[in-house]
C-alpha positions, 0 to 999 in steps of 0.5 A: 551079247554075252552068250553069243560073244563067248561062243564067237570069241572061242571059235576055233579054240573049243574043247577038243573031241575024244579019241573016237571023235578024233578018229571020225576024221579018218572017215573016207570020202563017201561015194557021191558025185562031186559038185560042179567045179566052183569058180577058180577065184584066180581073178575078180568077177562081176559083182552080179550074182550068177544064179544057181539051181539045186546043186548036184550031189556034193562030196561027203565023208563016210561015217567014222568008227561006230558010225560017228558023224565024220569030221573034215578039217582041211585037205591033207595035200600040198600040190594044189594051193586052194583054200576055203574061206568060211563065214559063220552067220551067227544068231541065237534063237532068242536074239530077235528083240536085239535085231528089232532094236537095230543090232545087225547080225548080218553083213551085206557089205561082206557078201558084196565084196566077196562077189566083187572079188570073185571069191567062192565061199561057204556060209555056215548059217543058223536057221534063226539067221535065215529067218531074220534075213530071208532075202539075204539068205535066199540071195546067198542060197541062189548065188553060184558063188556060194554054198550054205551049210548048217550052223544049227538053228539056235546056236545052242551047244552040242556039248557042254560046257561050251563058252556058256552056251545053253546045250542040246543033246540027243533028239533035240540036237538032231531036231535043231539041225533039221529045223535049220535046213527047213529055215533055209528051204523056206527062205528060198535057198537052193544051194545048200550042202549037207555039212554042219559046223558045231556052235563054238566048235564044241563036240564030242562022241555024244554030239557026233552020234546024235548027228549020225542019222542026219547024214552030214559031214561036220566041218571044223577049220585049221585057220582061226581068223580071230575076227570075232570082236576084232577092231584091227583089220590088219591083225586079222589079216595077218593072222589068216596070212600066217596060218594058211596052207594049201587045203586050209579051211579059214573060219570067219564071221558074217555078223556085223555086230560081233565081227565088224572088221571082217569085210575090211580084212577080207579085202587085204587077205584075198589079194595077198593070197592070190599074190602067193599063188592061192586060189579060193574054193568052197568047202565042197571043192576041198572035200572032193579032192 
């Protein structure tokens, strides 16, 4: 668990981008058709999963300077109290034996709780996770409350060093992203979006350049939940509640073995944010504003 554990522990505190990488965040929204509005998240919904067909075009950002992949962190506005809860479904390419021995890289109770609370969310999934849990990937990927974004196939780093993760670059990095999208399609997930989250949050100009041909928008975050290996759900909830602002993107995890208290923390976060006037949105909705 050391490699994935280090990456999870570092989530939200990865090595920062260079000046050009930071400038990539300044890319404007591309001329795409916005996705259909997601559930407002103002009241609990039925736990039954509404089925989704293939999504309409979703908002993306135009390339940054020199064609670099653009980077989205949060909506820079204050009039709409919307927040996106995002969940990384992490699994590295070599963890099959651990899953076979009973380690749980999934968290079906978390997904059930999000459905029961009527919270739309974006799941950043690795291709290896989708291969290990194809039924769950399909269930998430055909549920209109959720959208699946790319978290690489292997959960290897796109910049080195990155918390001890093996690294990819150039053509290997692009191929890893394509392989993840292929795994989602094979599992039957239809509501996938052209967004990508770097493993460990680590990227630089080289990583942004390598992904340019994939035509994805990289999605980071502005609120770190601290749920990786946490044992106190109250501490996780308090950290999220202290950091959320209108337009925030919160990074959490959908991996029982590495983030065991996330579901309990969500049950505390959601009603409190609603009490404060917030509603929940997918990343595609925030990006479309």
